[in-house]
Backbone bond lengths (Angstrom), bond angles and torsions (degrees), N, CA, C in turn:
res aa  C-N    CA-C-N  psi(-1)  N-CA   C-N-CA  omega(-1)  CA-C   N-CA-C  phi
1 M - - - 1.458 - - 1.529 109.51 -
2 T 1.320 115.53 143.73 1.453 120.63 173.19 1.523 108.08 -88.36
3 S 1.309 116.21 178.47 1.469 119.86 -177.21 1.525 112.67 -64.49
4 C 1.326 118.46 -23.25 1.467 119.54 -179.70 1.529 111.87 -94.19
5 G 1.310 118.09 6.74 1.456 121.51 176.06 1.511 114.26 86.35
6 V 1.334 118.45 14.63 1.450 121.61 178.77 1.516 108.66 -90.69
7 S 1.308 116.41 132.08 1.449 122.59 -178.77 1.523 110.92 -66.10
8 Q 1.327 116.56 146.11 1.454 122.48 177.47 1.524 111.68 -89.50
9 Q 1.336 118.01 3.03 1.458 121.22 -179.87 1.518 110.52 -64.24
10 R 1.337 115.23 150.45 1.464 119.72 176.69 1.520 108.93 -62.80
11 K 1.298 115.60 140.71 1.457 121.02 -178.05 1.515 109.87 -126.99
12 S 1.308 114.24 159.00 1.461 120.79 176.21 1.529 108.42 -106.03
13 P 1.326 117.42 166.83 1.469 118.86 176.34 1.530 112.86 -55.04
14 A 1.315 117.10 -34.85 1.474 120.12 -179.99 1.528 111.46 -62.55
15 D 1.330 116.94 -29.00 1.462 120.53 179.17 1.525 112.21 -66.74
16 F 1.307 117.16 -18.74 1.463 121.73 -177.53 1.522 112.87 -101.94
17 R 1.334 118.55 6.16 1.464 121.49 -177.05 1.523 111.59 -56.98
18 R 1.332 117.20 -48.82 1.473 119.70 -177.64 1.531 110.92 -64.15
19 S 1.330 116.05 -41.07 1.471 119.09 177.03 1.520 111.08 -62.22
20 A 1.323 116.43 -41.26 1.463 120.22 178.56 1.524 110.73 -62.89
21 D 1.333 116.81 -38.11 1.462 120.38 177.84 1.526 111.34 -64.39
22 V 1.327 116.96 -38.78 1.467 121.11 177.72 1.529 109.77 -65.00
23 F 1.329 116.89 -46.57 1.459 119.47 179.18 1.529 111.06 -62.62
24 K 1.316 117.21 -37.57 1.461 120.31 177.52 1.533 110.30 -62.86
25 A 1.334 116.55 -42.56 1.469 120.36 178.29 1.523 111.12 -63.27
26 L 1.320 117.15 -33.00 1.464 121.35 -179.15 1.524 113.10 -86.73
27 S 1.326 117.15 3.05 1.463 119.60 -176.30 1.524 113.30 -80.51
28 N 1.318 117.51 2.17 1.458 121.46 179.79 1.537 109.25 -107.03
29 P 1.332 118.73 126.62 1.467 121.05 -178.40 1.529 113.79 -57.45
30 N 1.325 117.42 -35.26 1.465 119.25 178.61 1.524 111.53 -66.24
31 R 1.329 116.78 -36.48 1.462 119.87 177.39 1.522 110.84 -68.49
32 L 1.316 116.26 -36.69 1.472 119.24 175.65 1.521 110.35 -62.50
33 L 1.319 116.74 -41.24 1.463 121.26 177.83 1.524 110.40 -62.45
34 I 1.320 117.04 -41.19 1.465 121.08 177.96 1.524 110.41 -63.30
35 I 1.319 117.21 -45.80 1.475 120.68 178.96 1.524 110.08 -60.27
36 E 1.314 116.34 -44.66 1.474 119.87 179.82 1.520 110.45 -61.44
37 A 1.326 117.72 -42.36 1.469 121.21 179.01 1.525 110.88 -63.14
38 L 1.331 116.48 -41.02 1.468 120.04 -179.46 1.522 112.37 -70.97
39 S 1.326 117.23 -17.12 1.471 119.46 177.25 1.532 111.27 -67.53
40 H 1.332 116.21 -16.09 1.465 121.24 179.02 1.529 112.08 -97.00
41 G 1.321 116.66 3.16 1.457 120.45 178.42 1.512 111.77 129.78
42 E 1.317 114.88 172.82 1.462 119.37 -176.27 1.526 111.59 -65.29
43 R 1.313 114.35 150.74 1.463 121.22 178.94 1.519 108.60 -140.64
44 C 1.326 116.08 146.88 1.463 119.55 173.59 1.526 108.10 -87.58
45 V 1.313 115.50 164.67 1.467 120.88 -177.75 1.527 110.91 -58.61
46 A 1.327 117.46 -39.86 1.469 120.34 -179.57 1.529 111.17 -61.61
47 D 1.328 117.22 -41.36 1.476 120.67 177.18 1.526 110.40 -60.95
48 L 1.325 115.66 -45.19 1.464 120.03 -178.11 1.525 111.47 -67.63
49 T 1.318 116.64 -34.24 1.457 120.73 177.64 1.531 110.10 -61.72
50 G 1.324 116.07 -45.71 1.461 120.02 177.74 1.510 112.44 -64.27
51 L 1.312 116.75 -38.23 1.458 121.58 -178.48 1.535 111.53 -68.09
52 V 1.312 116.04 -46.48 1.459 120.75 -175.76 1.527 111.30 -79.96
53 G 1.332 117.10 -27.66 1.457 120.64 179.40 1.523 113.12 80.15
54 L 1.321 116.22 26.79 1.460 121.24 177.50 1.519 109.11 -118.70
55 D 1.324 117.20 165.34 1.459 119.39 179.22 1.528 110.68 -71.02
56 I 1.310 115.64 162.14 1.464 121.39 -172.92 1.532 112.47 -62.38
57 S 1.328 117.80 -35.55 1.461 118.73 -179.39 1.529 111.41 -68.88
58 T 1.330 117.34 -36.36 1.461 120.60 178.49 1.521 110.51 -67.91
59 V 1.330 116.84 -43.90 1.463 120.62 177.71 1.528 110.17 -63.48
60 S 1.322 116.92 -40.84 1.467 120.47 177.52 1.523 111.11 -61.54
61 N 1.328 117.06 -38.79 1.467 120.08 176.97 1.522 111.30 -64.67
62 H 1.334 117.12 -42.28 1.463 120.45 177.15 1.537 110.20 -61.46
63 L 1.319 116.29 -43.11 1.466 120.17 179.32 1.524 111.21 -64.72
64 S 1.302 116.95 -35.15 1.460 121.01 177.49 1.526 111.10 -63.30
65 V 1.315 116.47 -41.63 1.468 120.77 177.41 1.529 109.80 -63.39
66 L 1.322 116.94 -45.91 1.470 120.89 -179.68 1.525 111.30 -64.60
67 R 1.311 116.35 -38.55 1.468 120.61 177.72 1.529 110.25 -68.12
68 G 1.320 116.59 -37.63 1.459 121.79 -178.32 1.516 114.06 -61.56
69 V 1.324 116.64 -31.00 1.472 119.61 178.14 1.518 111.86 -97.74
70 G 1.329 116.73 3.58 1.455 120.63 174.53 1.513 116.30 86.28
71 L 1.326 117.75 14.77 1.465 119.74 179.87 1.526 112.65 -79.75
72 V 1.325 117.05 -32.07 1.459 120.90 -179.36 1.528 109.87 -128.12
73 V 1.313 114.48 157.81 1.465 121.72 173.21 1.517 107.62 -125.11
74 D 1.331 114.76 152.91 1.459 118.56 -179.46 1.517 110.68 -117.70
75 D 1.327 114.55 156.24 1.458 122.44 179.74 1.527 107.26 -139.41
76 R 1.326 115.52 109.18 1.468 120.07 -179.18 1.524 109.00 -81.44
77 R 1.332 115.25 129.40 1.463 122.67 176.71 1.517 107.56 -130.82
78 G 1.299 115.29 97.19 1.456 119.88 -176.16 1.516 109.38 65.98
79 A 1.319 115.81 -125.05 1.466 120.78 -178.67 1.527 112.33 -86.82
80 Q 1.328 117.62 -9.39 1.461 120.58 -177.01 1.523 111.10 -103.00
81 V 1.332 114.56 149.99 1.458 121.41 175.19 1.521 107.04 -119.44
82 F 1.317 116.01 127.95 1.461 122.38 178.88 1.522 109.08 -107.37
83 Y 1.308 115.56 141.31 1.460 121.69 -178.29 1.519 110.25 -118.18
84 T 1.325 114.80 144.65 1.466 122.42 174.27 1.527 108.16 -138.16
85 L 1.326 115.34 159.72 1.461 119.69 172.71 1.519 108.76 -69.73
86 R 1.316 117.18 134.62 1.460 120.68 177.54 1.518 110.35 -67.46
87 N 1.320 116.18 -38.88 1.456 121.18 179.22 1.529 108.02 -145.40
88 P 1.324 117.15 112.02 1.471 120.22 -176.69 1.529 114.35 -62.45
89 C 1.335 118.09 -8.52 1.467 119.38 -179.28 1.527 112.10 -63.35
90 V 1.334 117.28 -15.97 1.461 119.70 176.72 1.526 110.33 -59.05
91 M 1.310 116.53 -25.55 1.467 119.62 -179.99 1.528 111.48 -68.03
92 N 1.337 117.85 -21.63 1.467 120.47 174.60 1.525 109.98 -60.49
93 M 1.326 115.90 -36.49 1.455 120.46 178.24 1.533 109.94 -65.43
94 F 1.324 116.54 -37.77 1.459 120.08 177.81 1.525 110.21 -62.55
95 C 1.325 116.65 -43.26 1.469 120.93 178.36 1.522 110.33 -61.33
96 C 1.321 116.30 -43.37 1.457 121.32 178.98 1.531 110.37 -61.21
97 L 1.319 117.29 -43.34 1.457 120.59 179.32 1.527 112.11 -63.73
98 E 1.333 116.54 -38.86 1.464 119.48 177.19 1.511 111.13 -63.81
99 E 1.335 117.47 -41.42 1.461 121.05 177.12 1.523 110.65 -64.42
100 F 1.321 116.04 -41.49 1.459 120.99 179.79 1.532 110.50 -61.89
101 Q 1.329 116.95 -43.79 1.458 120.47 -178.28 1.521 112.17 -69.73
102 A 1.326 116.90 -27.80 1.464 120.59 -178.82 1.527 112.09 -79.30
103 S 1.318 116.89 -18.31 1.478 118.40 -176.42 1.507 112.36 -90.63
């Protein structure tokens, strides 16, 4: 095991399918903005719509993609849906990317 808990066993391309799906979901700047916003706590769709500056259906579609790969979870409360990060460790990747871009 490496320090981040990834096995050192030989892997095939199929072993990376889920990771590739996560990276694909994160390949949109608006989704990155949503993830960053959720790192500060749960947000409802209306809050995220105002933050991202897109219409509610577009933000909902972005959230659906993020939910589909397991990055976010939703909690329906009456007419509102609140989103949170499923696992805040995704922010470690953001830190790594910032370090990478600075070097």
